[in-house]
A tleap script that builds the chain and sets N, CA, C and O, in Angstrom:
source leaprc.protein.ff14SB
mol = sequence {
  NASP ILE GLU SER VAL LYS ILE MET GLU SER
  ARG LYS ASP ILE GLU ALA GLU VAL VAL SER
  VAL LYS ASP LEU ILE GLY ILE LYS LYS LEU
  ALA ILE PRO PRO TYR GLN ARG PRO TYR ARG
  TRP SER THR LYS ASN GLU ARG GLN LEU LEU
  GLU ASP ILE LEU MET SER LYS ASN ALA GLY
  LYS LYS ASN TYR ARG ILE GLY SER VAL ILE
  LEU HIE ASP ASN VAL GLU ASN GLY THR LEU
  ASP LEU VAL ASP GLY GLN GLN ARG ILE THR
  THR LEU PHE LEU LEU GLN ASN ALA CYS SER
  ALA ALA ILE CASP
}
set mol.1.N position { -9.954 13.175 22.010 }
set mol.1.CA position { -10.195 12.259 23.113 }
set mol.1.C position { -8.910 11.629 23.678 }
set mol.1.O position { -7.807 11.828 23.170 }
set mol.2.N position { -9.127 10.831 24.796 }
set mol.2.CA position { -7.948 10.342 25.484 }
set mol.2.C position { -7.302 9.321 24.639 }
set mol.2.O position { -6.076 9.204 24.615 }
set mol.3.N position { -8.058 8.615 23.978 }
set mol.3.CA position { -7.425 7.492 23.143 }
set mol.3.C position { -6.611 7.893 21.937 }
set mol.3.O position { -5.673 7.211 21.523 }
set mol.4.N position { -7.013 9.051 21.376 }
set mol.4.CA position { -6.165 9.663 20.320 }
set mol.4.C position { -4.857 10.155 20.861 }
set mol.4.O position { -3.821 10.098 20.198 }
set mol.5.N position { -4.926 10.696 22.218 }
set mol.5.CA position { -3.713 11.226 22.699 }
set mol.5.C position { -2.782 10.042 23.073 }
set mol.5.O position { -1.567 10.221 22.996 }
set mol.6.N position { -3.213 8.998 23.422 }
set mol.6.CA position { -2.370 7.785 23.720 }
set mol.6.C position { -1.792 7.281 22.372 }
set mol.6.O position { -0.601 6.970 22.348 }
set mol.7.N position { -2.484 7.185 21.335 }
set mol.7.CA position { -1.973 6.688 19.972 }
set mol.7.C position { -0.890 7.720 19.619 }
set mol.7.O position { 0.216 7.307 19.271 }
set mol.8.N position { -1.148 9.073 19.691 }
set mol.8.CA position { -0.145 9.938 19.255 }
set mol.8.C position { 1.156 9.797 20.107 }
set mol.8.O position { 2.269 9.750 19.583 }
set mol.9.N position { 0.959 9.737 21.360 }
set mol.9.CA position { 2.204 9.536 22.261 }
set mol.9.C position { 2.927 8.288 21.952 }
set mol.9.O position { 4.158 8.304 21.990 }
set mol.10.N position { 2.270 7.170 21.639 }
set mol.10.CA position { 3.031 6.026 21.348 }
set mol.10.C position { 3.701 6.134 19.939 }
set mol.10.O position { 4.499 5.246 19.635 }
set mol.11.N position { 3.452 7.128 19.066 }
set mol.11.CA position { 3.876 7.233 17.775 }
set mol.11.C position { 5.190 8.189 17.882 }
set mol.11.O position { 5.866 8.310 16.861 }
set mol.12.N position { 5.513 8.745 18.843 }
set mol.12.CA position { 6.563 9.643 18.988 }
set mol.12.C position { 7.983 8.959 18.543 }
set mol.12.O position { 8.875 9.711 18.150 }
set mol.13.N position { 8.191 7.669 18.592 }
set mol.13.CA position { 9.293 6.951 18.184 }
set mol.13.C position { 9.346 6.563 16.820 }
set mol.13.O position { 10.251 5.797 16.489 }
set mol.14.N position { 8.562 6.945 16.002 }
set mol.14.CA position { 8.389 6.476 14.577 }
set mol.14.C position { 9.563 7.170 13.804 }
set mol.14.O position { 9.677 8.393 13.884 }
set mol.15.N position { 10.407 6.453 13.086 }
set mol.15.CA position { 11.529 6.921 12.325 }
set mol.15.C position { 11.316 6.483 10.827 }
set mol.15.O position { 10.712 5.456 10.519 }
set mol.16.N position { 11.791 7.234 10.058 }
set mol.16.CA position { 11.778 7.101 8.683 }
set mol.16.C position { 13.179 7.261 8.128 }
set mol.16.O position { 13.927 8.156 8.521 }
set mol.17.N position { 13.529 6.342 7.174 }
set mol.17.CA position { 14.885 6.425 6.693 }
set mol.17.C position { 14.796 5.721 5.262 }
set mol.17.O position { 13.915 4.887 5.054 }
set mol.18.N position { 15.703 6.061 4.301 }
set mol.18.CA position { 15.808 5.525 3.062 }
set mol.18.C position { 16.964 4.331 3.206 }
set mol.18.O position { 18.100 4.608 3.591 }
set mol.19.N position { 16.635 3.230 2.923 }
set mol.19.CA position { 17.575 2.096 2.925 }
set mol.19.C position { 17.590 1.336 1.656 }
set mol.19.O position { 16.590 1.337 0.938 }
set mol.20.N position { 18.705 0.661 1.322 }
set mol.20.CA position { 18.704 -0.024 0.021 }
set mol.20.C position { 18.033 -1.426 0.208 }
set mol.20.O position { 17.995 -2.039 1.275 }
set mol.21.N position { 17.535 -1.823 -0.926 }
set mol.21.CA position { 16.723 -3.206 -0.824 }
set mol.21.C position { 17.772 -4.265 -0.257 }
set mol.21.O position { 17.416 -5.127 0.546 }
set mol.22.N position { 19.043 -4.159 -0.703 }
set mol.22.CA position { 20.058 -4.991 -0.280 }
set mol.22.C position { 20.075 -5.248 1.283 }
set mol.22.O position { 20.005 -6.336 1.854 }
set mol.23.N position { 20.189 -3.943 1.854 }
set mol.23.CA position { 20.147 -3.977 3.220 }
set mol.23.C position { 18.801 -4.395 3.885 }
set mol.23.O position { 18.796 -5.046 4.930 }
set mol.24.N position { 17.754 -4.037 3.306 }
set mol.24.CA position { 16.511 -4.411 3.905 }
set mol.24.C position { 16.318 -5.979 3.938 }
set mol.24.O position { 15.930 -6.566 4.948 }
set mol.25.N position { 16.631 -6.630 2.703 }
set mol.25.CA position { 16.355 -7.993 2.579 }
set mol.25.C position { 17.479 -8.754 3.406 }
set mol.25.O position { 17.319 -9.941 3.690 }
set mol.26.N position { 18.431 -8.169 3.724 }
set mol.26.CA position { 19.623 -8.760 4.511 }
set mol.26.C position { 19.341 -8.745 6.045 }
set mol.26.O position { 20.104 -9.344 6.803 }
set mol.27.N position { 18.260 -8.073 6.506 }
set mol.27.CA position { 17.892 -7.976 7.870 }
set mol.27.C position { 17.597 -9.505 8.307 }
set mol.27.O position { 16.660 -10.095 7.770 }
set mol.28.N position { 18.356 -10.115 9.232 }
set mol.28.CA position { 18.109 -11.343 9.765 }
set mol.28.C position { 16.853 -11.545 10.433 }
set mol.28.O position { 16.236 -12.603 10.307 }
set mol.29.N position { 16.393 -10.485 11.214 }
set mol.29.CA position { 15.257 -10.728 11.955 }
set mol.29.C position { 13.901 -10.242 11.316 }
set mol.29.O position { 12.857 -10.084 11.948 }
set mol.30.N position { 14.077 -10.028 9.948 }
set mol.30.CA position { 12.870 -9.519 9.257 }
set mol.30.C position { 11.837 -10.716 9.193 }
set mol.30.O position { 12.270 -11.828 8.892 }
set mol.31.N position { 10.669 -10.565 9.425 }
set mol.31.CA position { 9.634 -11.487 9.400 }
set mol.31.C position { 8.289 -11.094 8.885 }
set mol.31.O position { 7.900 -9.933 9.012 }
set mol.32.N position { 7.524 -12.061 8.277 }
set mol.32.CA position { 6.142 -11.777 7.911 }
set mol.32.C position { 5.279 -12.232 9.009 }
set mol.32.O position { 5.276 -13.412 9.359 }
set mol.33.N position { 4.556 -11.347 9.555 }
set mol.33.CA position { 3.602 -11.812 10.626 }
set mol.33.C position { 2.452 -12.619 10.075 }
set mol.33.O position { 2.125 -12.544 8.891 }
set mol.34.N position { 1.871 -13.358 10.916 }
set mol.34.CA position { 0.899 -14.335 10.623 }
set mol.34.C position { -0.407 -13.647 10.094 }
set mol.34.O position { -1.107 -14.271 9.296 }
set mol.35.N position { -0.746 -12.453 10.481 }
set mol.35.CA position { -1.903 -11.623 10.075 }
set mol.35.C position { -1.719 -11.158 8.589 }
set mol.35.O position { -2.717 -10.679 8.052 }
set mol.36.N position { -0.676 -11.233 7.933 }
set mol.36.CA position { -0.498 -10.703 6.596 }
set mol.36.C position { -1.047 -11.671 5.634 }
set mol.36.O position { -0.958 -12.874 5.881 }
set mol.37.N position { -1.614 -11.241 4.546 }
set mol.37.CA position { -1.939 -12.137 3.608 }
set mol.37.C position { -0.894 -12.783 2.889 }
set mol.37.O position { 0.196 -12.216 2.824 }
set mol.38.N position { -1.088 -14.024 2.270 }
set mol.38.CA position { 0.014 -14.787 1.682 }
set mol.38.C position { 0.560 -13.988 0.409 }
set mol.38.O position { -0.052 -13.031 -0.066 }
set mol.39.N position { 1.667 -14.431 -0.053 }
set mol.39.CA position { 2.298 -13.870 -1.372 }
set mol.39.C position { 1.149 -14.279 -2.424 }
set mol.39.O position { 0.690 -15.409 -2.592 }
set mol.40.N position { 0.817 -13.172 -3.045 }
set mol.40.CA position { -0.214 -13.326 -4.208 }
set mol.40.C position { 0.147 -12.820 -5.487 }
set mol.40.O position { -0.648 -12.960 -6.416 }
set mol.41.N position { 1.381 -12.176 -5.684 }
set mol.41.CA position { 1.743 -11.540 -6.911 }
set mol.41.C position { 1.731 -12.543 -8.103 }
set mol.41.O position { 2.197 -13.679 -8.010 }
set mol.42.N position { 1.203 -12.072 -9.147 }
set mol.42.CA position { 1.280 -12.865 -10.392 }
set mol.42.C position { 2.490 -12.499 -11.115 }
set mol.42.O position { 3.233 -11.577 -10.777 }
set mol.43.N position { 2.657 -13.243 -12.106 }
set mol.43.CA position { 3.860 -13.004 -13.155 }
set mol.43.C position { 3.729 -11.580 -13.665 }
set mol.43.O position { 4.718 -10.857 -13.785 }
set mol.44.N position { 2.571 -11.208 -13.947 }
set mol.44.CA position { 2.328 -9.882 -14.487 }
set mol.44.C position { 2.864 -8.814 -13.504 }
set mol.44.O position { 3.536 -7.872 -13.923 }
set mol.45.N position { 2.568 -8.965 -12.210 }
set mol.45.CA position { 2.935 -8.047 -11.175 }
set mol.45.C position { 4.469 -7.994 -10.980 }
set mol.45.O position { 5.081 -6.952 -10.744 }
set mol.46.N position { 5.024 -9.204 -11.100 }
set mol.46.CA position { 6.566 -9.327 -10.844 }
set mol.46.C position { 7.166 -8.823 -12.002 }
set mol.46.O position { 8.164 -8.125 -11.824 }
set mol.47.N position { 6.728 -9.045 -13.326 }
set mol.47.CA position { 7.234 -8.428 -14.520 }
set mol.47.C position { 7.165 -6.874 -14.578 }
set mol.47.O position { 8.071 -6.236 -15.114 }
set mol.48.N position { 6.102 -6.286 -14.031 }
set mol.48.CA position { 5.960 -4.841 -13.933 }
set mol.48.C position { 6.882 -4.307 -13.004 }
set mol.48.O position { 7.562 -3.324 -13.296 }
set mol.49.N position { 6.962 -4.883 -11.890 }
set mol.49.CA position { 8.125 -4.369 -11.044 }
set mol.49.C position { 9.472 -4.440 -11.540 }
set mol.49.O position { 10.206 -3.501 -11.234 }
set mol.50.N position { 9.948 -5.376 -12.254 }
set mol.50.CA position { 11.220 -5.552 -12.890 }
set mol.50.C position { 11.341 -4.604 -14.119 }
set mol.50.O position { 12.419 -4.072 -14.387 }
set mol.51.N position { 10.274 -4.410 -14.827 }
set mol.51.CA position { 10.289 -3.367 -15.946 }
set mol.51.C position { 10.503 -2.016 -15.392 }
set mol.51.O position { 11.347 -1.284 -15.910 }
set mol.52.N position { 9.791 -1.622 -14.359 }
set mol.52.CA position { 9.966 -0.298 -13.837 }
set mol.52.C position { 11.359 -0.077 -13.367 }
set mol.52.O position { 11.913 1.005 -13.560 }
set mol.53.N position { 11.904 -0.996 -12.801 }
set mol.53.CA position { 13.305 -0.974 -12.329 }
set mol.53.C position { 14.229 -0.719 -13.507 }
set mol.53.O position { 15.012 0.230 -13.493 }
set mol.54.N position { 14.137 -1.569 -14.531 }
set mol.54.CA position { 14.947 -1.351 -15.723 }
set mol.54.C position { 14.687 -0.117 -16.352 }
set mol.54.O position { 15.642 0.551 -16.750 }
set mol.55.N position { 13.445 0.311 -16.508 }
set mol.55.CA position { 13.269 1.602 -17.235 }
set mol.55.C position { 13.823 2.786 -16.574 }
set mol.55.O position { 14.181 3.776 -17.212 }
set mol.56.N position { 13.905 2.679 -15.121 }
set mol.56.CA position { 14.602 3.752 -14.326 }
set mol.56.C position { 16.088 3.795 -14.548 }
set mol.56.O position { 16.737 4.836 -14.646 }
set mol.57.N position { 16.578 2.557 -14.621 }
set mol.57.CA position { 18.085 2.423 -14.822 }
set mol.57.C position { 18.422 2.843 -16.194 }
set mol.57.O position { 19.452 3.497 -16.359 }
set mol.58.N position { 17.646 2.530 -17.237 }
set mol.58.CA position { 17.887 2.927 -18.622 }
set mol.58.C position { 17.591 4.447 -18.787 }
set mol.58.O position { 18.078 5.049 -19.744 }
set mol.59.N position { 16.772 5.104 -17.839 }
set mol.59.CA position { 16.570 6.432 -18.010 }
set mol.59.C position { 17.775 7.232 -17.194 }
set mol.59.O position { 17.697 8.438 -16.961 }
set mol.60.N position { 18.751 6.518 -16.843 }
set mol.60.CA position { 19.932 7.075 -16.149 }
set mol.60.C position { 19.813 7.281 -14.721 }
set mol.60.O position { 20.747 7.807 -14.116 }
set mol.61.N position { 18.754 6.918 -14.117 }
set mol.61.CA position { 18.623 7.029 -12.638 }
set mol.61.C position { 19.559 6.190 -11.888 }
set mol.61.O position { 19.763 5.027 -12.234 }
set mol.62.N position { 20.144 6.726 -10.870 }
set mol.62.CA position { 21.317 5.880 -10.029 }
set mol.62.C position { 20.521 5.021 -9.256 }
set mol.62.O position { 20.880 3.850 -9.129 }
set mol.63.N position { 19.412 5.458 -8.675 }
set mol.63.CA position { 18.687 4.716 -7.661 }
set mol.63.C position { 17.166 4.581 -8.088 }
set mol.63.O position { 16.623 5.484 -8.724 }
set mol.64.N position { 16.510 3.454 -7.728 }
set mol.64.CA position { 15.142 3.247 -7.921 }
set mol.64.C position { 14.442 3.082 -6.622 }
set mol.64.O position { 14.820 2.258 -5.789 }
set mol.65.N position { 13.403 3.878 -6.445 }
set mol.65.CA position { 12.718 3.838 -5.082 }
set mol.65.C position { 11.475 2.889 -5.332 }
set mol.65.O position { 10.617 3.106 -6.188 }
set mol.66.N position { 11.497 1.758 -4.429 }
set mol.66.CA position { 10.384 0.872 -4.613 }
set mol.66.C position { 9.129 1.278 -3.852 }
set mol.66.O position { 8.118 0.575 -3.863 }
set mol.67.N position { 9.212 2.363 -3.229 }
set mol.67.CA position { 8.036 2.859 -2.381 }
set mol.67.C position { 8.294 2.488 -0.882 }
set mol.67.O position { 9.301 1.912 -0.469 }
set mol.68.N position { 7.243 2.901 -0.141 }
set mol.68.CA position { 7.332 2.778 1.454 }
set mol.68.C position { 7.279 1.351 1.661 }
set mol.68.O position { 6.646 0.566 0.955 }
set mol.69.N position { 7.990 1.055 2.682 }
set mol.69.CA position { 8.064 -0.380 3.459 }
set mol.69.C position { 7.807 -0.017 4.817 }
set mol.69.O position { 8.495 0.869 5.325 }
set mol.70.N position { 6.882 -0.600 5.488 }
set mol.70.CA position { 6.728 -0.386 6.782 }
set mol.70.C position { 6.953 -1.516 7.713 }
set mol.70.O position { 6.317 -2.560 7.563 }
set mol.71.N position { 7.852 -1.368 8.701 }
set mol.71.CA position { 8.218 -2.330 9.620 }
set mol.71.C position { 7.762 -2.151 11.063 }
set mol.71.O position { 7.708 -1.000 11.496 }
set mol.72.N position { 7.437 -3.146 11.831 }
set mol.72.CA position { 7.027 -3.101 13.189 }
set mol.72.C position { 7.989 -3.822 13.976 }
set mol.72.O position { 8.316 -4.988 13.755 }
set mol.73.N position { 8.463 -3.048 14.964 }
set mol.73.CA position { 9.425 -3.662 15.902 }
set mol.73.C position { 8.817 -4.667 16.843 }
set mol.73.O position { 8.413 -4.225 17.919 }
set mol.74.N position { 8.704 -5.828 16.622 }
set mol.74.CA position { 8.015 -6.778 17.623 }
set mol.74.C position { 8.769 -7.270 18.802 }
set mol.74.O position { 9.424 -8.310 18.724 }
set mol.75.N position { 8.713 -6.658 19.750 }
set mol.75.CA position { 9.529 -6.969 20.944 }
set mol.75.C position { 9.271 -8.214 21.577 }
set mol.75.O position { 10.113 -8.735 22.309 }
set mol.76.N position { 8.077 -8.766 21.327 }
set mol.76.CA position { 7.609 -10.013 21.840 }
set mol.76.C position { 8.447 -11.275 21.073 }
set mol.76.O position { 8.760 -12.328 21.627 }
set mol.77.N position { 8.704 -10.951 19.815 }
set mol.77.CA position { 9.305 -12.042 19.096 }
set mol.77.C position { 10.692 -11.756 18.727 }
set mol.77.O position { 11.405 -12.589 18.167 }
set mol.78.N position { 11.108 -10.470 19.071 }
set mol.78.CA position { 12.495 -10.076 18.650 }
set mol.78.C position { 12.641 -10.006 17.201 }
set mol.78.O position { 13.740 -10.285 16.721 }
set mol.79.N position { 11.571 -9.634 16.365 }
set mol.79.CA position { 11.507 -9.555 14.849 }
set mol.79.C position { 11.200 -8.130 14.428 }
set mol.79.O position { 10.706 -7.294 15.185 }
set mol.80.N position { 11.518 -7.925 13.209 }
set mol.80.CA position { 11.040 -6.717 12.613 }
set mol.80.C position { 9.960 -7.164 11.543 }
set mol.80.O position { 10.311 -7.654 10.469 }
set mol.81.N position { 8.685 -6.980 11.868 }
set mol.81.CA position { 7.508 -7.564 11.064 }
set mol.81.C position { 7.340 -6.578 9.879 }
set mol.81.O position { 7.286 -5.366 10.088 }
set mol.82.N position { 7.260 -7.092 8.666 }
set mol.82.CA position { 7.068 -6.499 7.441 }
set mol.82.C position { 5.453 -6.244 7.426 }
set mol.82.O position { 4.696 -7.178 7.165 }
set mol.83.N position { 5.048 -5.164 7.667 }
set mol.83.CA position { 3.771 -4.666 7.718 }
set mol.83.C position { 3.178 -4.218 6.336 }
set mol.83.O position { 2.067 -4.596 5.964 }
set mol.84.N position { 3.868 -3.508 5.703 }
set mol.84.CA position { 3.500 -3.060 4.324 }
set mol.84.C position { 4.778 -3.075 3.369 }
set mol.84.O position { 5.886 -2.650 3.695 }
set mol.85.N position { 4.448 -3.625 2.157 }
set mol.85.CA position { 5.705 -3.800 1.214 }
set mol.85.C position { 6.120 -5.292 1.022 }
set mol.85.O position { 7.146 -5.652 0.446 }
set mol.86.N position { 5.151 -6.140 1.603 }
set mol.86.CA position { 5.502 -7.524 1.588 }
set mol.86.C position { 5.677 -8.184 0.211 }
set mol.86.O position { 6.544 -9.035 0.011 }
set mol.87.N position { 4.768 -7.731 -0.785 }
set mol.87.CA position { 4.672 -8.248 -2.064 }
set mol.87.C position { 6.086 -7.994 -2.846 }
set mol.87.O position { 6.710 -8.856 -3.464 }
set mol.88.N position { 6.441 -6.672 -2.689 }
set mol.88.CA position { 7.494 -6.111 -3.424 }
set mol.88.C position { 8.722 -6.715 -2.840 }
set mol.88.O position { 9.590 -7.176 -3.581 }
set mol.89.N position { 8.836 -6.733 -1.531 }
set mol.89.CA position { 10.100 -7.261 -0.815 }
set mol.89.C position { 10.311 -8.729 -1.129 }
set mol.89.O position { 11.389 -9.196 -1.497 }
set mol.90.N position { 9.136 -9.453 -0.944 }
set mol.90.CA position { 9.316 -10.858 -1.299 }
set mol.90.C position { 9.660 -11.231 -2.705 }
set mol.90.O position { 10.392 -12.192 -2.946 }
set mol.91.N position { 9.150 -10.495 -3.607 }
set mol.91.CA position { 9.467 -10.664 -5.090 }
set mol.91.C position { 10.952 -10.374 -5.301 }
set mol.91.O position { 11.625 -11.146 -5.984 }
set mol.92.N position { 11.511 -9.237 -4.711 }
set mol.92.CA position { 12.833 -8.968 -4.783 }
set mol.92.C position { 13.857 -9.979 -4.063 }
set mol.92.O position { 14.933 -10.276 -4.584 }
set mol.93.N position { 13.438 -10.473 -2.840 }
set mol.93.CA position { 14.162 -11.532 -2.153 }
set mol.93.C position { 14.187 -12.859 -3.080 }
set mol.93.O position { 15.244 -13.466 -3.248 }
set mol.94.N position { 13.107 -13.235 -3.610 }
set mol.94.CA position { 12.953 -14.446 -4.339 }
set mol.94.C position { 13.977 -14.331 -5.705 }
set mol.94.O position { 14.650 -15.271 -6.126 }
set mol.95.N position { 13.941 -13.093 -6.240 }
set mol.95.CA position { 14.801 -12.879 -7.354 }
set mol.95.C position { 16.358 -12.900 -7.024 }
set mol.95.O position { 17.186 -13.434 -7.762 }
set mol.96.N position { 16.631 -12.313 -5.935 }
set mol.96.CA position { 17.941 -12.429 -5.365 }
set mol.96.C position { 18.372 -13.858 -5.225 }
set mol.96.O position { 19.427 -14.289 -5.691 }
set mol.97.N position { 17.519 -14.551 -4.574 }
set mol.97.CA position { 17.885 -16.092 -4.399 }
set mol.97.C position { 17.992 -16.870 -5.549 }
set mol.97.O position { 18.863 -17.737 -5.623 }
set mol.98.N position { 17.055 -16.620 -6.631 }
set mol.98.CA position { 17.108 -17.288 -7.951 }
set mol.98.C position { 18.476 -16.791 -8.655 }
set mol.98.O position { 19.155 -17.617 -9.265 }
set mol.99.N position { 18.804 -15.692 -8.584 }
set mol.99.CA position { 20.136 -15.283 -9.242 }
set mol.99.C position { 21.272 -15.887 -8.554 }
set mol.99.O position { 22.150 -16.446 -9.212 }
set mol.100.N position { 21.324 -15.819 -7.286 }
set mol.100.CA position { 22.203 -16.396 -6.534 }
set mol.100.C position { 22.489 -17.978 -6.842 }
set mol.100.O position { 23.610 -18.460 -7.002 }
set mol.101.N position { 21.330 -18.640 -6.890 }
set mol.101.CA position { 21.425 -20.073 -7.155 }
set mol.101.C position { 21.956 -20.280 -8.456 }
set mol.101.O position { 22.733 -21.217 -8.639 }
set mol.102.N position { 21.601 -19.444 -9.474 }
set mol.102.CA position { 22.127 -19.598 -10.820 }
set mol.102.C position { 23.513 -19.323 -11.024 }
set mol.102.O position { 24.116 -19.918 -11.918 }
set mol.103.N position { 24.123 -18.433 -10.247 }
set mol.103.CA position { 25.558 -18.212 -10.168 }
set mol.103.C position { 26.454 -19.314 -9.584 }
set mol.103.O position { 27.547 -19.624 -10.056 }
set mol.104.N position { 25.839 -19.912 -8.435 }
set mol.104.CA position { 26.553 -20.910 -7.765 }
set mol.104.C position { 26.718 -22.229 -8.518 }
set mol.104.O position { 27.334 -23.161 -8.001 }
savepdb mol mol.pdb
quit
């Protein structure tokens, strides 16, 4: 149908790439859009993510993939909206800030 064709045409510019978490959380215009649910991860979720990262490192893996993160280029606001991966990225951002504060 016509609507499906329009959707497919608008998706021609979709790009995928592997980036480091450091680069991702360093994006100045990264934003959480208002339609996203609030941060809800429990200590258990946070611990699981950190344990997975440590297990990967202890297994000799050079890199750990946290999974897909989807960003939307919001031209109206000039931001990159975090559409998927908010809980993981927010957890890692908070951890980075806590570590930085502890070092200062």
